[in-house]
NUVOVO-569025 format. One line per 5 residues: their letters; for each residue x, y, z of N, C-alpha, C. Coordinates in Angstrom, 3 decimals. Layout:
N
a = X Y Z X Y Z X Y Z  ...
//
This chain:
298
mtstp = 15.073 -33.439 -45.286 13.914 -32.742 -45.839 12.673 -33.109 -45.052  11.851 -32.152 -44.779 10.593 -32.419 -44.099 9.628 -33.049 -45.066  9.054 -34.186 -44.690 8.166 -34.889 -45.606 6.805 -34.235 -45.631  6.134 -34.366 -46.783 4.779 -33.879 -46.934 3.940 -34.989 -47.510  2.630 -34.957 -47.377 1.778 -36.030 -47.873 1.912 -36.280 -49.358
afasa = 2.352 -35.278 -50.128 2.430 -35.465 -51.576 3.579 -36.364 -51.979  4.579 -36.510 -51.082 5.777 -37.242 -51.443 5.912 -38.492 -50.584  6.575 -39.515 -51.170 6.818 -40.753 -50.425 8.289 -40.840 -50.088  8.613 -41.375 -48.933 10.003 -41.513 -48.511 10.642 -42.701 -49.192  11.991 -42.783 -49.103 12.696 -43.910 -49.679 12.268 -45.201 -49.014
tsrrg = 12.043 -45.157 -47.705 11.602 -46.355 -46.996 10.265 -46.831 -47.522  9.343 -45.894 -47.745 8.026 -46.301 -48.225 8.114 -46.844 -49.636  9.072 -46.342 -50.438 9.214 -46.850 -51.796 9.588 -48.317 -51.782  10.517 -48.686 -50.923 10.982 -50.064 -50.903 9.885 -51.023 -50.442  8.952 -50.505 -49.644 7.855 -51.355 -49.209 6.594 -51.139 -50.000
flrga = 6.675 -50.313 -51.023 5.492 -49.874 -51.766 4.689 -51.038 -52.337  5.370 -51.911 -53.088 4.628 -52.981 -53.741 4.173 -54.038 -52.751  5.070 -54.449 -51.872 4.703 -55.509 -50.940 3.614 -55.050 -49.973  3.773 -53.833 -49.461 2.832 -53.340 -48.470 1.444 -53.120 -49.016  1.351 -52.874 -50.310 0.044 -52.587 -50.905 -0.780 -53.828 -51.138
lgvga = -0.156 -54.999 -51.026 -0.839 -56.209 -51.441 -1.374 -57.027 -50.277  -1.962 -56.362 -49.324 -2.563 -57.067 -48.211 -3.957 -57.549 -48.550  -4.667 -57.991 -47.523 -6.012 -58.508 -47.704 -6.922 -57.463 -48.319  -6.733 -56.195 -47.961 -7.592 -55.141 -48.474 -7.505 -55.014 -49.978  -6.273 -55.120 -50.535 -6.126 -55.004 -51.981 -6.820 -56.150 -52.680
lasvs = -6.651 -57.372 -52.135 -7.298 -58.525 -52.742 -8.804 -58.415 -52.656  -9.294 -57.917 -51.524 -10.734 -57.781 -51.355 -11.309 -56.776 -52.331  -10.553 -55.679 -52.567 -11.076 -54.660 -53.472 -11.156 -55.167 -54.890  -10.203 -56.065 -55.289 -10.271 -56.656 -56.607 -11.492 -57.553 -56.712  -11.716 -58.374 -55.689 -12.845 -59.282 -55.714 -14.161 -58.549 -55.744
afsgc = -14.159 -57.296 -55.286 -15.399 -56.532 -55.225 -15.880 -56.056 -56.581  -15.007 -56.110 -57.618 -15.466 -55.718 -58.943 -16.646 -56.590 -59.344  -17.731 -55.988 -59.768 -18.890 -56.770 -60.164 -18.654 -57.399 -61.526  -19.046 -58.680 -61.649 -18.965 -59.353 -62.937 -17.564 -59.654 -63.394  -16.582 -59.764 -62.464 -15.200 -59.956 -62.892 -14.813 -61.420 -63.026
gltgg = -15.594 -62.323 -62.452 -15.200 -63.720 -62.463 -15.226 -64.304 -63.853  -14.335 -65.260 -64.084 -14.257 -65.886 -65.387 -14.826 -67.292 -65.369  -15.500 -67.643 -64.299 -16.049 -68.973 -64.208 -17.356 -69.047 -64.970  -17.768 -70.243 -65.257 -19.035 -70.423 -65.950 -18.805 -70.667 -67.424  -19.689 -71.443 -68.057 -19.515 -71.805 -69.457 -20.441 -71.011 -70.335
gstae = -20.652 -71.560 -71.517 -21.566 -70.919 -72.438 -20.838 -70.099 -73.473  -21.475 -69.917 -74.621 -20.838 -69.219 -75.725 -20.569 -67.761 -75.422  -21.411 -67.119 -74.581 -21.199 -65.712 -74.247 -19.876 -65.522 -73.532  -19.605 -66.373 -72.543 -18.342 -66.287 -71.811 -17.156 -66.564 -72.720  -17.318 -67.498 -73.637 -16.225 -67.862 -74.521 -15.869 -66.740 -75.484
ktiki = -16.818 -65.879 -75.806 -16.581 -64.793 -76.742 -16.458 -63.439 -76.030  -16.228 -63.470 -74.721 -16.066 -62.253 -73.935 -14.635 -62.164 -73.425  -14.017 -61.015 -73.633 -12.656 -60.762 -73.145 -12.749 -59.687 -72.074  -12.299 -60.014 -70.876 -12.340 -59.058 -69.769 -10.934 -58.503 -69.549  -10.832 -57.183 -69.594 -9.530 -56.533 -69.482 -9.622 -55.390 -68.487
ivtes = -8.598 -55.246 -67.657 -8.526 -54.159 -66.675 -7.480 -53.162 -67.175  -7.891 -51.901 -67.260 -7.130 -50.889 -67.990 -6.950 -49.648 -67.120  -5.788 -49.016 -67.225 -5.582 -47.777 -66.487 -6.360 -46.644 -67.148  -6.762 -45.691 -66.328 -7.671 -44.648 -66.770 -6.905 -43.447 -67.308  -6.353 -43.582 -68.524 -5.711 -42.452 -69.200 -5.798 -42.691 -70.705
apyqe = -5.675 -41.629 -71.468 -5.991 -41.655 -72.895 -5.276 -42.739 -73.702  -3.939 -42.908 -73.591 -3.290 -43.881 -74.471 -3.625 -45.331 -74.144  -4.369 -45.544 -73.080 -4.883 -46.876 -72.755 -6.369 -46.958 -73.108  -7.126 -45.980 -72.661 -8.572 -46.003 -72.868 -8.971 -45.931 -74.335  -8.394 -44.993 -75.066 -8.843 -44.781 -76.438 -8.557 -45.977 -77.345
pvkia = -7.351 -46.575 -77.301 -7.135 -47.784 -78.103 -8.075 -48.921 -77.720  -8.385 -49.034 -76.424 -9.305 -50.093 -75.992 -10.705 -49.843 -76.556  -11.128 -48.589 -76.585 -12.441 -48.273 -77.154 -12.483 -48.616 -78.643  -11.397 -48.322 -79.352 -11.324 -48.676 -80.767 -11.377 -50.193 -80.925  -10.575 -50.887 -80.106 -10.553 -52.357 -80.163 -11.922 -52.947 -79.850
qglla = -12.634 -52.308 -78.932 -13.968 -52.775 -78.550 -14.887 -52.812 -79.772  -14.858 -51.753 -80.563 -15.692 -51.696 -81.759 -15.274 -52.711 -82.806  -13.960 -52.860 -83.007 -13.466 -53.816 -83.994 -13.819 -55.249 -83.607  -13.681 -55.561 -82.330 -13.989 -56.912 -81.864 -15.477 -57.209 -81.957  -16.295 -56.192 -81.707 -17.743 -56.381 -81.808 -18.127 -56.798 -83.222
eqgwt = -17.453 -56.254 -84.219 -17.725 -56.612 -85.613 -17.383 -58.072 -85.897  -16.508 -58.642 -85.053 -16.089 -60.026 -85.228 -16.844 -60.979 -84.295  -17.826 -60.452 -83.584 -18.626 -61.288 -82.698 -18.094 -61.412 -81.288  -17.091 -60.584 -80.948 -16.519 -60.598 -79.610 -17.105 -59.474 -78.760  -17.101 -59.698 -77.445 -17.448 -58.647 -76.498 -16.205 -58.341 -75.670
lepty = -15.708 -57.115 -75.787 -14.566 -56.681 -74.969 -15.116 -55.873 -73.812  -14.893 -56.352 -72.583 -15.411 -55.702 -71.384 -14.259 -55.077 -70.593  -14.035 -53.767 -70.745 -12.962 -53.123 -69.980 -13.458 -52.604 -68.628  -12.593 -52.684 -67.638 -12.801 -52.022 -66.354 -11.655 -51.039 -66.186  -11.974 -49.751 -65.995 -10.951 -48.714 -65.910 -10.643 -48.387 -64.458
vtdiv = -9.357 -48.311 -64.126 -8.913 -48.026 -62.762 -7.758 -47.037 -62.807  -7.455 -46.421 -61.689 -6.268 -45.574 -61.579 -5.180 -46.270 -60.770  -5.511 -47.348 -60.143 -4.593 -48.108 -59.289 -3.575 -48.860 -60.136  -2.324 -48.985 -59.660 -1.306 -49.739 -60.396 -0.935 -51.036 -59.683  -1.688 -51.414 -58.653 -1.465 -52.673 -57.948 -2.514 -53.707 -58.338
qpnia = -3.772 -53.309 -58.330 -4.857 -54.250 -58.557 -4.814 -54.964 -59.907  -4.454 -54.309 -61.008 -4.547 -54.995 -62.305 -3.782 -56.302 -62.397  -2.580 -56.364 -61.865 -1.818 -57.618 -61.931 -2.400 -58.681 -61.008  -2.845 -58.273 -59.831 -3.461 -59.230 -58.914 -4.730 -59.805 -59.530  -5.530 -58.954 -60.147 -6.801 -59.390 -60.727 -6.583 -60.405 -61.849
vange = -5.588 -60.189 -62.673 -5.307 -61.124 -63.763 -4.709 -62.417 -63.211  -3.804 -62.303 -62.255 -3.214 -63.503 -61.652 -4.275 -64.366 -60.979  -5.300 -63.728 -60.423 -6.393 -64.459 -59.770 -7.406 -65.012 -60.760  -7.270 -64.672 -62.026 -8.199 -65.156 -63.030 -9.487 -64.375 -63.116  -9.526 -63.204 -62.502 -10.751 -62.407 -62.537 -10.858 -61.582 -63.816
fdanf = -9.733 -61.395 -64.486 -9.694 -60.754 -65.794 -8.799 -61.591 -66.697  -9.050 -61.502 -67.989 -8.204 -62.223 -68.949 -6.848 -61.553 -69.104  -6.832 -60.224 -69.057 -5.601 -59.485 -69.334 -5.679 -58.108 -68.709  -4.539 -57.431 -68.672 -4.531 -56.023 -68.261 -3.693 -55.222 -69.239  -3.941 -53.930 -69.225 -3.217 -52.999 -70.102 -3.011 -51.715 -69.315
fqhga = -1.834 -51.610 -68.665 -1.570 -50.439 -67.835 -0.098 -50.235 -67.552  0.773 -51.155 -67.954 2.146 -51.155 -67.449 3.150 -51.411 -68.561  4.426 -51.177 -68.223 5.500 -51.539 -69.132 6.193 -52.805 -68.639  7.122 -53.289 -69.438 7.762 -54.561 -69.131 8.524 -54.585 -67.831  9.247 -53.504 -67.524 10.043 -53.474 -66.300 9.152 -53.557 -65.063
yleqf = 8.024 -52.853 -65.087 7.108 -52.905 -63.945 6.521 -54.297 -63.800  6.137 -54.918 -64.917 5.587 -56.278 -64.870 6.589 -57.247 -64.258  7.835 -57.174 -64.688 8.858 -58.077 -64.168 9.090 -57.852 -62.675  9.238 -56.582 -62.267 9.514 -56.271 -60.872 8.346 -56.677 -59.983  7.144 -56.326 -60.403 5.955 -56.614 -59.609 5.738 -58.118 -59.470
sadnd = 5.888 -58.847 -60.577 5.689 -60.293 -60.551 6.707 -60.973 -59.643  7.970 -60.530 -59.716 9.013 -61.116 -58.875 8.781 -60.800 -57.402  8.420 -59.557 -57.095 8.220 -59.149 -55.706 7.034 -59.852 -55.065  6.053 -60.221 -55.874 4.808 -60.756 -55.320 4.498 -62.175 -55.768  5.501 -62.838 -56.358 5.397 -64.249 -56.734 4.166 -64.503 -57.601
ldlea = 4.006 -63.714 -58.644 2.887 -63.862 -59.570 3.362 -64.486 -60.876  2.539 -65.336 -61.448 2.881 -65.987 -62.705 2.162 -65.271 -63.838  2.762 -64.184 -64.306 2.219 -63.387 -65.393 3.292 -63.208 -66.457  2.864 -62.901 -67.676 3.846 -62.652 -68.724 3.344 -61.587 -69.687  4.285 -60.979 -70.383 3.941 -60.017 -71.415 3.323 -60.758 -72.590
sfyvy = 2.157 -60.317 -73.020 1.480 -60.959 -74.145 1.866 -60.312 -75.469  1.796 -58.984 -75.539 2.197 -58.271 -76.747 2.314 -56.784 -76.429  3.094 -56.082 -77.265 3.306 -54.653 -77.094 2.140 -53.837 -77.653  1.956 -52.631 -77.080 1.000 -51.685 -77.641 1.703 -50.378 -78.025  2.401 -49.734 -77.077 3.083 -48.490 -77.461 4.325 -48.259 -76.608
aspag = 5.278 -47.530 -77.188 6.512 -47.174 -76.485 6.276 -45.912 -75.659  6.868 -45.871 -74.463 6.634 -44.749 -73.553 7.945 -44.184 -73.030  8.654 -43.409 -73.854 9.899 -42.798 -73.383 9.627 -41.758 -72.299  10.661 -41.370 -71.597 10.521 -40.418 -70.498 11.667 -39.420 -70.529  11.500 -38.361 -69.753 12.535 -37.338 -69.714 12.539 -36.596 -68.394
lwssk = 13.473 -35.663 -68.283 13.569 -34.761 -67.138 13.250 -33.353 -67.622  12.348 -32.688 -66.900 11.957 -31.325 -67.265 12.103 -30.406 -66.054  12.212 -29.128 -66.318 12.264 -28.129 -65.249 11.520 -26.872 -65.701  10.798 -26.274 -64.787 10.145 -24.992 -65.071 11.041 -23.828 -64.659  12.197 -24.141 -64.066 13.068 -23.098 -63.520 14.424 -23.018 -64.212
yasvd = 14.888 -24.131 -64.779 16.239 -24.172 -65.331 16.217 -24.732 -66.752  17.162 -24.292 -67.558 17.186 -24.653 -68.972 18.067 -25.854 -69.275  18.860 -26.287 -68.307 19.726 -27.442 -68.530 20.045 -28.109 -67.200  20.534 -29.327 -67.270 20.946 -30.039 -66.057 22.106 -29.308 -65.395  22.979 -28.722 -66.193 24.131 -27.996 -65.647 23.707 -26.826 -64.764
elpdg = 22.536 -26.252 -65.048 22.066 -25.094 -64.279 21.451 -25.480 -62.926  21.169 -26.759 -62.719 20.579 -27.154 -61.439 21.518 -26.757 -60.300  21.003 -26.089 -59.264 21.872 -25.611 -58.182 22.236 -26.709 -57.193  23.167 -26.391 -56.335 23.535 -27.316 -55.267 22.313 -27.569 -54.389  22.034 -28.854 -54.114 20.898 -29.208 -53.278 19.563 -29.185 -53.989
aqval = 19.558 -29.109 -55.311 18.297 -29.062 -56.072 17.456 -30.302 -55.798  16.144 -30.101 -55.746 15.212 -31.207 -55.556 14.781 -31.737 -56.921  14.891 -33.051 -57.079 14.518 -33.705 -58.333 13.472 -34.767 -58.023  12.311 -34.677 -58.658 11.233 -35.640 -58.444 11.461 -36.881 -59.296  11.346 -38.047 -58.648 11.471 -39.335 -59.324 10.259 -40.197 -58.967
pvdps = 9.926 -41.180 -59.787 8.812 -42.069 -59.445 9.131 -42.889 -58.195  8.124 -43.142 -57.400 8.323 -43.883 -56.166 8.539 -45.368 -56.410  7.986 -45.909 -57.507 8.093 -47.355 -57.720 9.476 -47.718 -58.259  10.061 -48.822 -57.761 11.437 -49.188 -58.106 11.688 -49.349 -59.599  10.716 -49.857 -60.352 10.978 -50.132 -61.765 11.162 -48.868 -62.583
nngrg = 10.675 -47.729 -62.095 10.838 -46.459 -62.808 11.857 -45.535 -62.154  12.192 -45.786 -60.900 13.049 -44.877 -60.147 14.422 -44.706 -60.800  14.974 -45.810 -61.288 16.310 -45.753 -61.864 16.395 -45.022 -63.182  15.258 -44.847 -63.851 15.275 -44.169 -65.152 15.739 -42.724 -65.007  15.209 -42.040 -64.010 15.621 -40.661 -63.785 17.080 -40.567 -63.380
lklla = 17.523 -41.528 -62.573 18.926 -41.528 -62.148 19.846 -41.737 -63.345  19.453 -42.635 -64.248 20.301 -42.875 -65.421 20.365 -41.639 -66.308  19.231 -40.947 -66.473 19.230 -39.730 -67.276 20.149 -38.671 -66.669  20.086 -38.531 -65.349 20.958 -37.569 -64.676 22.425 -37.956 -64.828  22.702 -39.256 -64.780 24.082 -39.717 -64.943 24.562 -39.460 -66.372
qagai = 23.698 -39.729 -67.349 24.075 -39.483 -68.740 24.334 -38.000 -69.001  23.631 -37.148 -68.240 23.813 -35.698 -68.399 24.980 -35.176 -67.566  25.611 -36.029 -66.775 26.788 -35.637 -66.008 26.515 -35.054 -64.638  25.262 -35.096 -64.177 24.937 -34.510 -62.877 25.315 -35.417 -61.718  25.254 -36.733 -61.932 25.647 -37.709 -60.916 26.425 -38.819 -61.611
evdes = 26.995 -39.695 -60.802 27.619 -40.909 -61.320 26.959 -42.096 -60.646  26.765 -43.181 -61.405 26.109 -44.368 -60.871 26.924 -45.607 -61.217  26.598 -46.703 -60.555 27.233 -47.982 -60.836 26.802 -48.430 -62.235  27.700 -48.381 -63.186 27.365 -48.680 -64.581 27.087 -50.154 -64.811  27.420 -51.010 -63.843 27.156 -52.441 -64.021 25.694 -52.784 -63.768
ksvih = 24.949 -51.833 -63.202 23.546 -52.071 -62.886 22.648 -51.740 -64.073  21.727 -52.649 -64.371 20.707 -52.376 -65.386 19.822 -51.243 -64.889  19.277 -50.458 -65.817 18.422 -49.337 -65.433 17.223 -49.788 -64.621  16.732 -51.009 -64.853 15.543 -51.457 -64.125 15.860 -51.868 -62.688  17.146 -52.019 -62.380 17.539 -52.358 -61.010 18.308 -51.216 -60.331
lsqkd = 18.498 -50.122 -61.053 19.268 -48.996 -60.526 18.468 -48.271 -59.444  19.143 -47.909 -58.348 18.479 -47.185 -57.267 19.453 -46.171 -56.673  18.985 -45.403 -55.736 19.813 -44.355 -55.153 21.035 -44.912 -54.436  20.949 -46.144 -53.980 22.122 -46.724 -53.311 23.252 -47.025 -54.294  22.934 -46.944 -55.596 23.947 -47.185 -56.623 24.587 -45.891 -57.124
itanp = 24.244 -44.758 -56.508 24.891 -43.490 -56.853 26.300 -43.488 -56.260  27.282 -43.288 -57.102 28.673 -43.291 -56.632 29.237 -41.887 -56.466  28.587 -40.896 -57.070 29.012 -39.505 -56.897 27.810 -38.599 -57.134  27.677 -37.590 -56.263 26.568 -36.640 -56.362 27.106 -35.245 -56.061  27.920 -34.703 -56.976 28.620 -33.440 -56.706 27.693 -32.254 -56.451
knlef = 26.476 -32.278 -56.989 25.534 -31.183 -56.766 24.677 -31.410 -55.513  24.901 -32.523 -54.824 24.107 -32.852 -53.634 22.603 -32.815 -53.943  22.260 -33.372 -55.088 20.860 -33.402 -55.488 20.039 -34.163 -54.449  18.851 -33.663 -54.193 17.939 -34.300 -53.253 16.796 -34.898 -54.056  16.517 -36.185 -53.845 15.531 -36.882 -54.655 14.216 -37.014 -53.896
vevdq = 13.170 -36.483 -54.508 11.833 -36.494 -53.935 11.025 -37.558 -54.675  10.571 -38.563 -53.965 9.904 -39.692 -54.612 8.392 -39.505 -54.600  7.805 -39.615 -55.786 6.411 -39.265 -56.009 5.710 -40.412 -56.725  4.460 -40.663 -56.383 3.669 -41.629 -57.135 3.679 -41.227 -58.607  3.875 -42.212 -59.487 4.057 -41.895 -60.912 2.891 -41.120 -61.508
qslat = 1.679 -41.348 -61.011 0.520 -40.641 -61.546 0.477 -39.181 -61.086  1.322 -38.819 -60.107 1.322 -37.457 -59.569 2.509 -36.627 -60.047  3.346 -37.200 -60.904 4.562 -36.496 -61.311 4.269 -35.157 -61.978  3.244 -35.105 -62.800 2.928 -33.856 -63.487 2.370 -32.809 -62.541  1.597 -33.248 -61.547 0.971 -32.288 -60.636 1.952 -31.736 -59.622
tfedv = 3.061 -32.439 -59.365 4.057 -31.952 -58.405 5.236 -31.264 -59.105  5.173 -31.170 -60.419 6.281 -30.643 -61.216 6.719 -29.259 -60.767  5.785 -28.367 -60.472 6.128 -26.994 -60.103 6.729 -26.896 -58.704  6.626 -27.953 -57.908 7.103 -27.914 -56.522 8.574 -28.281 -56.381  9.197 -28.739 -57.470 10.586 -29.184 -57.412 11.408 -28.422 -58.462
dagfm = 12.720 -28.619 -58.404 13.590 -27.941 -59.361 13.610 -28.644 -60.717  13.420 -29.947 -60.709 13.338 -30.724 -61.942 12.536 -31.976 -61.644  11.914 -32.522 -62.669 11.097 -33.700 -62.452 11.166 -34.669 -63.613  11.157 -35.936 -63.266 11.099 -37.009 -64.248 9.633 -37.254 -64.596  9.339 -37.437 -65.878 7.969 -37.746 -66.292 7.965 -38.596 -67.552
fvrla = 6.952 -39.456 -67.675 6.699 -40.122 -68.942 6.268 -39.040 -69.931  6.569 -39.231 -71.186 6.281 -38.197 -72.173 4.785 -37.882 -72.247  3.939 -38.872 -72.036 2.498 -38.597 -72.118 2.031 -37.733 -70.947  2.639 -37.918 -69.753 2.285 -37.071 -68.614 2.799 -35.659 -68.832  4.005 -35.561 -69.388 4.570 -34.243 -69.671 3.692 -33.499 -70.671
aeidl = 3.187 -34.216 -71.656 2.358 -33.578 -72.683 1.087 -32.992 -72.099  0.600 -33.595 -71.011 -0.620 -33.090 -70.381 -0.434 -31.695 -69.797  0.823 -31.314 -69.523 1.090 -29.963 -69.032 1.931 -29.190 -70.057  1.749 -29.571 -71.318 2.327 -28.849 -72.468 3.846 -28.869 -72.513  4.454 -29.955 -72.060 5.893 -30.136 -72.182 6.172 -31.111 -73.315
tpeta = 7.250 -30.896 -74.041 7.591 -31.732 -75.188 8.999 -32.306 -75.026  9.328 -33.346 -75.796 10.695 -33.879 -75.739 11.750 -32.823 -76.049  11.414 -31.882 -76.905 12.376 -30.839 -77.298 12.731 -29.903 -76.144  11.841 -29.777 -75.162 12.111 -28.877 -74.036 12.675 -29.600 -72.816  12.905 -30.902 -72.940 13.412 -31.684 -71.810 14.881 -31.377 -71.535
lafes = 15.263 -31.457 -70.265 16.671 -31.341 -69.891 17.443 -32.562 -70.365  16.760 -33.704 -70.363 17.343 -34.962 -70.844 16.185 -35.849 -71.263  16.399 -36.699 -72.282 15.323 -37.534 -72.792 15.877 -38.900 -73.165  15.109 -39.948 -72.885 15.567 -41.309 -73.134 15.706 -41.607 -74.627  16.722 -42.381 -74.955 16.867 -42.892 -76.315 15.961 -44.112 -76.471
tedsl = 15.772 -44.558 -77.693 14.966 -45.756 -77.945 15.536 -46.953 -77.206  16.864 -47.091 -77.213 17.504 -48.223 -76.543 17.276 -48.161 -75.037  17.390 -46.971 -74.462 17.195 -46.828 -73.020 15.764 -47.154 -72.604  14.817 -46.853 -73.480 13.410 -47.027 -73.102 12.861 -48.403 -73.453  13.715 -49.303 -73.945 13.272 -50.640 -74.326 12.500 -51.368 -73.221
pficl = 12.979 -51.382 -71.962 12.224 -52.111 -70.928 10.902 -51.446 -70.560  10.640 -50.277 -71.127 9.483 -49.498 -70.694 8.413 -49.365 -71.781  8.394 -50.326 -72.714 7.336 -50.363 -73.715 6.061 -50.866 -73.038  4.967 -50.150 -73.227 3.704 -50.515 -72.577 3.054 -51.681 -73.309  2.472 -52.579 -72.538 2.052 -53.861 -73.097 0.786 -54.392 -72.455
vagqp = 0.245 -55.409 -73.087 -0.847 -56.195 -72.512 -0.228 -57.407 -71.835  -0.648 -57.683 -70.609 -0.133 -58.826 -69.864 -1.270 -59.772 -69.513  -0.937 -61.038 -69.413 -1.915 -62.049 -69.041 -1.227 -63.204 -68.346  -1.990 -64.233 -68.040 -1.383 -65.435 -67.503 -0.576 -66.111 -68.612  0.384 -66.961 -68.258 1.214 -67.614 -69.278 0.366 -68.290 -70.354
gfaet = 0.732 -68.047 -71.592 0.030 -68.660 -72.706 -1.162 -67.892 -73.225  -1.532 -66.776 -72.559 -2.717 -66.036 -73.002 -2.591 -65.558 -74.444  -1.411 -65.122 -74.834 -1.222 -64.578 -76.186 -1.545 -65.600 -77.257  -1.397 -66.894 -76.948 -1.635 -67.936 -77.944 -3.082 -68.421 -77.951  -3.893 -67.948 -77.023 -5.293 -68.366 -76.994 -6.097 -67.610 -78.044
ekgra = -7.322 -68.086 -78.314 -8.183 -67.397 -79.271 -8.476 -65.976 -78.796  -8.713 -65.826 -77.489 -8.966 -64.490 -76.943 -7.752 -63.596 -77.111  -6.583 -64.147 -76.807 -5.363 -63.362 -76.901 -5.084 -62.905 -78.319  -5.257 -63.798 -79.284 -5.013 -63.434 -80.681 -6.013 -62.386 -81.168  -7.280 -62.544 -80.739 -8.299 -61.568 -81.144 -7.997 -60.195 -80.563
lqgal = -7.607 -60.164 -79.282 -7.303 -58.894 -78.623 -6.084 -58.241 -79.256  -5.063 -59.031 -79.551 -3.863 -58.470 -80.180 -4.188 -57.902 -81.554  -4.988 -58.614 -82.326 -5.350 -58.123 -83.648 -6.062 -56.785 -83.598  -6.901 -56.604 -82.564 -7.659 -55.354 -82.441 -6.793 -54.210 -81.932  -5.929 -54.486 -80.955 -5.092 -53.429 -80.381 -3.885 -53.100 -81.256
qspev = -3.562 -53.983 -82.187 -2.488 -53.702 -83.140 -3.064 -53.504 -84.550  -4.213 -52.897 -84.597 -4.909 -52.675 -85.862 -4.481 -51.348 -86.502  -4.734 -51.181 -87.792 -4.456 -49.890 -88.441 -5.204 -48.736 -87.782  -6.397 -49.015 -87.271 -7.185 -47.968 -86.623 -6.500 -47.467 -85.344  -5.957 -48.389 -84.558 -5.248 -48.000 -83.342 -3.932 -47.301 -83.698
eawfg = -3.256 -47.800 -84.712 -2.008 -47.167 -85.149 -2.259 -45.725 -85.585  -3.364 -45.498 -86.280 -3.712 -44.147 -86.724 -3.987 -43.239 -85.532  -4.626 -43.777 -84.507 -4.902 -42.964 -83.316 -3.587 -42.525 -82.660  -2.651 -43.453 -82.503 -1.362 -43.094 -81.908 -0.609 -42.099 -82.788  -0.798 -42.183 -84.092 -0.143 -41.240 -84.987 -0.590 -39.812 -84.777
eyigg = -1.806 -39.640 -84.274 -2.352 -38.308 -84.022 -2.117 -37.837 -82.584  -1.971 -38.766 -81.654 -1.888 -38.422 -80.232 -0.516 -37.819 -79.897  -0.517 -36.645 -79.307 0.715 -35.919 -78.928 1.691 -35.867 -80.104  1.164 -35.637 -81.283 2.041 -35.514 -82.442 2.745 -36.795 -82.838  2.206 -37.936 -82.411 2.793 -39.218 -82.782 4.024 -39.596 -81.994
vletp = 4.242 -38.985 -80.813 5.457 -39.245 -80.043 5.483 -40.653 -79.443  4.306 -41.277 -79.294 4.246 -42.640 -78.765 4.260 -43.616 -79.932  5.383 -44.267 -80.132 5.519 -45.182 -81.262 4.824 -46.513 -80.968  4.550 -47.263 -82.029 3.900 -48.572 -81.895 4.862 -49.644 -82.416  5.728 -50.179 -81.544 6.774 -51.119 -81.980 6.262 -52.559 -82.085
wdrdv = 5.253 -52.754 -82.922 4.580 -54.050 -82.980 5.399 -55.131 -83.663  6.452 -54.725 -84.384 7.269 -55.717 -85.064 8.357 -56.290 -84.156  8.456 -55.785 -82.931 9.475 -56.270 -82.006 9.043 -57.603 -81.395  10.023 -58.438 -81.085 9.784 -59.735 -80.456 9.812 -59.540 -78.939  8.659 -59.677 -78.291 8.571 -59.435 -76.846 9.508 -60.355 -76.077
eadfa = 9.497 -61.645 -76.403 10.330 -62.600 -75.673 11.808 -62.275 -75.827  12.225 -61.939 -77.029 13.632 -61.610 -77.264 14.032 -60.346 -76.518  13.154 -59.355 -76.492 13.452 -58.121 -75.763 13.614 -58.399 -74.281  12.709 -59.178 -73.708 12.803 -59.481 -72.280 14.082 -60.243 -71.967  14.461 -61.154 -72.835 15.680 -61.926 -72.615 16.905 -61.042 -72.619
ewv = 16.823 -59.908 -73.338 17.955 -59.004 -73.455 18.203 -58.194 -72.196  17.133 -57.788 -71.502 17.337 -56.866 -70.381 16.951 -57.415 -69.007  16.234 -58.526 -68.952 15.830 -59.044 -67.625 17.039 -59.615 -66.907
//
C-alpha cells in the first residue's frame, strides 16, 4: 500500500513511543509555565496540578472536580493537552501531581517501554471500543483485501485484532493477552485484510477512508456512531485493561492530594455527568479494585 501522511506504518508504530521521547519532548514538558512542584507554603500544599487530555470525558469531570475541590479549600490546576506522550513524562518528572488521559494498558506499556515509575491511582470511566464501517453491515461482508484502520500505539492495536478474531475474520495466537497482541500474532487472514495504522485521536476523521475502522466508543459517538451499529463491540471483560484512570507517582493515591482528587472525580456530580454523556455508555466502575485488576491482566 502506498503510504500517506494520515497513516503510520508498522515500523513507525513499533518506534512510536520510544522515538517520541527525545530531548524535544522533555523540553516541551519543561516549557509549561508554572508546572514545577518545588517550593513550600500552604498554597502549594493545597494545590493539585493535573495534566489532562483535551476531550469532553476528561475535561468536563475535571471542571466539576475543580469546583468541588474549591469548596474544600483546594485549588485544582489542570493543563489540557492533545499529546499522549507528554502527560506521563511530566508526572514522572514531578512537574504535575497526576494525569488523566489514558487507560491501564497504555500506562503499563508506556511505563515499561520508557522505564518510568508510575502507577494507576484510581479509575474514572470505562472506555469500550468497537469496529464500525460506513460501507458494510457486518464483518462477513468485508471484501478480500479490505482496509481496516487500527490505532498506531501498541497498547490499543491488539484490541481491533481481537475483535476481528472474535468475529471470525482472522485467527490470532490465543495465548497472547489482548494488550500484547500484534499483527505478527495473526495466524490466519483468509480475507487478506490490510491494516492501516492511525493515531488514535485521528480514528474518527479517517473512518470514511477505509472499509472498517476501530474506535473508542466516545470517538465513534462524535460522528454519530453507536454500539448498536458496530460490526463488533468489546465485552466488559475484554475492555477491562482499557478503563480510563488517573495516574501518578507510586503512593500518590494514598496522599492527601490523591484522596481529595479521587473524592472529587468519583463524586455523585461526576457520576451524574457520565450518566448523561452519550446516553450513559461510559460506565464508572469505581467499586473495582485497581490493583487486583492489574494483577489479573498484566
